[in-house]
C-alpha positions in Angstrom: 80.5 -135.7 -92.7 83.3 -134.1 -94.8 82.1 -135.7 -97.9 78.5 -134.4 -97.4 79.9 -130.9 -96.8 81.9 -131.2 -100.0 78.9 -132.3 -102.0 76.9 -129.4 -100.5 79.6 -126.9 -101.4 79.8 -128.2 -104.9 76.0 -127.9 -105.2 76.1 -124.3 -104.0 78.9 -123.5 -106.5 76.9 -125.1 -109.3 73.8 -123.1 -108.3 75.8 -119.9 -108.3 77.2 -120.6 -111.7 73.8 -121.3 -113.1 72.4 -118.1 -111.6 75.2 -116.0 -113.1 74.6 -117.7 -116.4 70.9 -116.9 -116.2 71.8 -113.2 -115.8 73.4 -113.4 -119.2 70.2 -114.5 -121.0 72.1 -117.1 -122.9 69.4 -118.0 -125.4 69.0 -114.3 -126.4 72.8 -113.9 -126.6 73.0 -117.1 -128.7 70.5 -115.7 -131.2 72.4 -112.4 -131.4 75.8 -114.2 -131.9 74.2 -116.3 -134.7 73.0 -113.3 -136.6 76.5 -111.7 -136.1 78.1 -114.9 -137.6 75.8 -114.5 -140.6 77.0 -110.9 -141.0 80.6 -112.1 -140.7 80.2 -114.9 -143.3 78.3 -112.7 -145.7 80.9 -109.9 -145.6 83.4 -111.9 -147.6 81.7 -115.1 -149.0 84.1 -118.0 -149.5 86.8 -116.5 -147.1 86.5 -117.7 -143.5 87.3 -114.7 -141.3 88.6 -116.7 -138.4 89.8 -113.7 -136.3 86.3 -112.1 -136.5 84.5 -115.4 -136.0 86.5 -116.2 -132.8 87.3 -112.8 -131.2 84.4 -110.9 -132.7 82.0 -113.5 -131.4 83.6 -113.5 -127.9 83.5 -109.7 -127.7 79.9 -109.3 -129.0 78.7 -112.2 -126.7 80.4 -110.7 -123.6 78.9 -107.2 -124.2 75.5 -108.6 -125.0 75.7 -110.7 -121.8 76.7 -107.5 -119.9 73.7 -105.6 -121.2 71.4 -108.5 -120.2 72.9 -108.6 -116.7 72.4 -104.8 -116.3 68.8 -105.3 -117.4 68.4 -107.9 -114.6 69.7 -105.4 -112.1 67.6 -102.4 -113.3 64.4 -104.5 -113.5 64.8 -106.6 -110.4 61.8 -105.0 -108.6 59.6 -105.3 -111.6 60.7 -108.8 -112.3 59.7 -109.8 -108.7 56.1 -108.9 -109.6 55.8 -110.7 -112.9 55.0 -114.3 -113.3 57.5 -114.7 -116.2 60.4 -113.3 -114.3 59.8 -113.7 -110.6 62.2 -116.7 -110.4 65.2 -114.9 -111.8 68.3 -114.8 -109.6 67.8 -111.2 -108.2 64.1 -111.4 -107.3 64.7 -114.7 -105.5 67.7 -113.4 -103.6 70.0 -116.0 -105.1 72.5 -113.3 -106.0 73.1 -109.9 -104.4 72.7 -106.7 -106.5 76.3 -105.5 -105.9 77.9 -108.7 -107.2 75.6 -108.7 -110.3 76.5 -105.2 -111.1 80.2 -105.9 -110.8 79.7 -109.1 -112.9 77.9 -107.1 -115.6 80.5 -104.3 -115.7 83.4 -106.9 -115.8 81.7 -108.7 -118.8 81.2 -105.4 -120.6 84.8 -104.3 -120.0 86.2 -107.6 -121.1 84.1 -107.7 -124.3 85.1 -104.1 -125.2 88.8 -104.9 -124.7 88.6 -108.0 -126.8 86.9 -106.0 -129.7 89.4 -103.1 -129.4 92.5 -105.4 -129.2 91.7 -108.2 -131.7 88.9 -106.8 -134.0 88.6 -103.1 -134.7 87.6 -99.8 -133.1 84.4 -99.4 -135.3 83.0 -102.7 -134.1 84.0 -101.9 -130.5 82.3 -98.5 -130.7 79.1 -99.8 -132.3 78.8 -102.7 -129.8 79.3 -100.3 -126.9 76.6 -98.0 -128.3 74.3 -101.1 -128.6 75.0 -102.0 -125.0 74.2 -98.4 -123.9 71.1 -98.4 -126.1 69.6 -101.6 -124.5 70.9 -101.5 -120.9 70.5 -97.7 -120.3 68.3 -96.0 -122.9 65.8 -98.8 -123.4 65.7 -100.4 -119.9 65.9 -97.3 -117.8 63.9 -94.9 -120.0 62.1 -96.1 -123.1 60.6 -99.3 -121.6 58.7 -97.2 -119.0 58.1 -94.1 -121.1 56.3 -95.1 -124.3 54.3 -98.0 -125.9 56.6 -97.6 -128.8 59.5 -98.7 -126.5 60.3 -101.9 -128.4 60.2 -100.1 -131.8 62.7 -97.5 -130.8 64.7 -99.7 -128.5 64.8 -102.5 -131.1 67.8 -100.8 -132.8 70.1 -102.2 -130.1 69.0 -105.8 -130.6 69.2 -105.4 -134.4 72.8 -104.5 -134.4 74.6 -108.0 -134.3 74.6 -108.7 -138.1 75.9 -105.2 -138.7 78.5 -105.8 -136.0 79.5 -109.1 -137.6 79.9 -107.3 -140.9 82.1 -104.5 -139.5 84.2 -107.0 -137.6 85.3 -108.4 -140.9 85.4 -105.4 -143.2 86.0 -102.5 -140.8 83.3 -100.5 -142.5 79.5 -100.1 -142.8 78.0 -101.1 -146.1 74.5 -100.8 -147.5 74.0 -104.6 -147.4 75.0 -104.7 -143.8 72.4 -101.9 -143.1 69.8 -104.1 -144.8 70.6 -107.0 -142.4 70.2 -104.5 -139.5 66.9 -103.3 -141.0 65.6 -106.9 -141.2 66.1 -107.6 -137.5 64.9 -104.1 -136.6 61.6 -104.6 -138.5 61.2 -108.2 -137.1 61.5 -107.1 -133.5 58.1 -105.4 -132.9 55.9 -108.3 -134.2 58.1 -110.7 -132.4 57.9 -109.0 -129.0 54.3 -107.7 -129.3 53.1 -111.3 -129.6 54.8 -112.1 -126.3 53.4 -108.8 -124.8 49.9 -109.9 -125.7 50.4 -113.3 -124.0 51.9 -111.6 -120.9 49.6 -108.5 -121.0 48.5 -108.9 -117.3 52.1 -109.1 -116.2 53.0 -105.8 -117.8 49.8 -104.1 -116.7 50.5 -105.2 -113.1 53.8 -103.4 -113.0 52.8 -100.4 -115.0 55.0 -101.0 -118.0 53.2 -99.4 -121.1 53.5 -102.2 -123.6 51.3 -101.7 -126.6 48.6 -104.3 -125.6 48.3 -102.5 -122.2 48.0 -99.0 -123.5 46.1 -99.6 -126.8 44.5 -103.0 -126.3 44.9 -106.4 -127.9 43.0 -105.7 -131.0 45.1 -102.7 -132.0 48.3 -104.6 -131.2 47.2 -107.6 -133.3 46.6 -105.1 -136.2 50.1 -103.7 -135.7 51.6 -107.1 -135.7 50.0 -107.8 -139.1 51.2 -104.4 -140.4 54.8 -104.9 -139.3 54.8 -108.5 -140.6 53.8 -107.2 -144.1 56.6 -104.5 -143.8 59.0 -107.2 -142.7 58.2 -109.3 -145.8 58.9 -106.2 -148.0 62.1 -105.5 -146.2 63.3 -109.1 -146.6 63.0 -108.6 -150.4 65.8 -106.0 -150.4 68.7 -108.4 -150.5 67.2 -109.9 -153.7 66.3 -106.5 -155.2 69.9 -105.3 -154.5 71.2 -108.2 -156.6 73.2 -109.6 -153.7 71.0 -112.7 -153.0 69.3 -114.9 -155.5 66.3 -117.1 -156.1 67.1 -119.6 -153.3 66.9 -116.8 -150.8 63.9 -115.2 -152.4 61.9 -118.4 -152.3 62.9 -119.1 -148.7 62.1 -115.5 -147.6 58.6 -115.6 -149.3 57.7 -118.9 -147.7 58.9 -117.8 -144.3 57.1 -114.5 -144.7 54.0 -116.3 -145.6 54.2 -118.5 -142.5 54.8 -115.4 -140.3 51.8 -113.6 -141.9 49.6 -116.7 -141.4 50.4 -116.7 -137.7 49.8 -113.0 -137.5 46.4 -113.3 -139.2 45.4 -116.3 -137.1 46.3 -114.3 -134.0 44.1 -111.4 -135.2 41.2 -113.7 -136.3 41.1 -115.9 -133.2 42.1 -113.4 -130.5 43.7 -116.4 -128.8 46.5 -116.1 -126.2 47.7 -119.5 -127.5 48.2 -118.0 -131.0 50.1 -115.2 -129.4 52.7 -117.5 -127.9 52.7 -119.6 -131.1 53.4 -116.4 -133.1 56.2 -115.5 -130.7 57.9 -118.9 -131.0 57.5 -119.0 -134.8 59.1 -115.6 -135.0 62.3 -117.0 -133.5 62.4 -119.9 -135.8 61.6 -117.5 -138.7 64.7 -115.4 -138.0 67.0 -118.4 -137.6 65.9 -119.9 -140.9 65.8 -116.7 -142.8 69.4 -115.9 -141.9 70.3 -119.5 -142.8 68.8 -118.9 -146.2 70.9 -115.8 -146.6 74.0 -118.0 -146.0 72.9 -120.9 -148.2 72.1 -118.6 -151.1 75.5 -116.9 -151.0 77.6 -120.0 -150.4 75.8 -122.6 -152.6 77.3 -121.2 -155.9 80.7 -121.1 -154.3 80.4 -124.8 -153.2 79.0 -125.9 -156.5 81.9 -124.1 -158.4 84.4 -126.1 -156.3 82.9 -129.5 -157.3 85.0 -131.0 -160.1 83.2 -131.5 -163.4 83.5 -135.2 -164.5 
């Protein structure tokens, strides 16, 4: 009997841990931390900024997780009505609202303290503004106020590479702003593809996503337009003379792949192409930022290979 009770207790504890982890949106936070790492490693190529990589990553991750948890709390009633989100911890009652809010605030406070104590005030301040931008301005106001919500609110999600850069250098540089601009421009076609696929969900709860207010056809056209703009923006690192041909080729190939998905979505009007475009957009960003790193570090690695 005692053993069975112990197993049940362990199972409940494990379920609670899994629920709190889900509040943090770990896959989203992982993508944000990855782009922050790229910003850190590009800030001073060839020099491994261990302090920023360790404590900067921890602080940024904690504050991003805090913003995600606050989003869960604010959107709990809407989430309960949407197929995509109805099984989240708050709509199902797995976690009480009060505990989730305390958990979110504790994460945010811990992340802010880590950034102030071990990184720098600029990074702490910018990360805090990003948290407010996503958790408060976007979630509480923009999301329900305008179909341009994701365009305006995308600034918060685009911040991590800039935060990674400032964590190492303590200052904002033009190249870091270009990294920010890439993610900022990537966000609308990325999210609108998902919004097309989940249009009925958003319409049901009255959230004015672009496909709901302007229709699928208009949204597909906007996805193409923003994808073309994204391709242009991703040329800036090469045009600035910071990145070279390796990055240029990678960016053009990836941009061509993204544009192909956007055109197929427009041509077929298929929900399946909407979700394909959404998934590809995530792969696109991961590989694009990997090319940024490869292009900057490959000459350094080649220079260290002894000539026979």
